[in-house]
Each structure stands twice: as structure tokens, then as C-alpha cells.
N, C-alpha and C positions, 0 to 999 in steps of 0.2 A: 653093821658091815664088818666083815673080817678083813684085816690087813695082812701084811706079809708075815707077821710073827706075833706071838703072845705079848711081847713087850710093847710093840707098836699099838696093839689093841688097847692095852692097859693105859699107856701114857696118853694116848689121844682122848681117852675117856676122862682124864684129869684136866683141870684148868690151870695147874701150876707148872706145866712143862712147856717149853718154848718150841713146840712143833704144832703146826696146824695142818688140817686136811680139809680141802674144799671139795665136796662131792660134786658140785656143779661142774667143775672143770677137771676133776680127778687129779688133784695136785697136792703134793706134800711140800711144806715150806717152813722155814724158820723166820719169824717176824723180824723186820728191821725196826730199830728203835726210832721211828719218825712218827708219822700220824697213825701208825698201826695198820695201814692198808697195803703196804708192800712187804715183800719177803724174798728170801733167797730160796730158790727151788731146790729140793733134794732129789737126787737121782738114785741114791742108795739108802737103805735103812741103816740108821746109826747103830742099831742093836744086832741085827742078824746079817747085815751086809748084802741082802738081796737087792737086785735092781728093782726100783719102783716103777709102776706103770707110767708111760709117757702121758703127760698132762694134755688136756684137750682145750686149753684156753683159746687158741687160734680158731679151732673148729667151733667153739661156743660162740665167739664173736661173729664169725662168718655166717653161721646158721641164723643167728638172730638178725643180722643185717640183711640176709637174703629174705627174711620174713617181714622186713620193713621196720624193725625195731632198732633204735639207737640206744644200746645199753650203756653208753658212756664208759668211763674207765673202771667201773666197779661192778663185780659180779653180784652185789647185793642191791642193785638198783630196783626199787619197788615197782617200776613201770614195765618190767619184763614179765612174761607169763610164768606162772608158778612152776611148771615142769622144768624150766631152765634154772631154777634156784636149787635144784637137787640133781641126783644122778639119773632121774627118770628119762630125760631127753637123750642122753648118750647110750644108756642101756637099751632103749627102744630102737636105736639105730645100729646096735650090735658092736659098738666100739669097745 
């Protein structure tokens, strides 16, 4: 996937930078030093300054719940359908 700029593409490809991208909910974040599951959402790219796309976390949870799934607090729950673990679900809906 291409992101907002070359730097974001490059740094997200590395494991040693403290920025994460979740394709399932289209969300950029900086991890919080706790159990590793929470993060501070980024609204702008730290390198180019562009506004990042609005995350789809609420739509993700709402869609799963409307289909009868209880995803729990984590987007990595193994009980959810595969298409909801990536960007497939929101791209198919045109978000």
C-alpha cells in the first residue's frame, strides 16, 4: 500500500520505527508503552504534514456487531472473518 509520502512508506516497512498502521481500521498510531495494544492516533504525517485518512475503527466494530460478531477490544481477534483483518472490508464498501 502507498501512504501519504515516501518517508511514511519507508518507515512503516521497518520494524524499528514507533509508528504503526492498521489496514483493518485504516489507522496510523504511535504505540503506548503498556501492553502494546493501545496507541495515540495520528491525524497528520510527521514527515510531510499531510492529513491522514480518518480511521474506521467505529465502523469496523459496528459492521462486525451488525453481522453478529463480538470482536472484543482487539482488531486481531482470531474469531472475526478474514476480510475484517485487512483493508478488504472497507475497500469493498468504498470507504
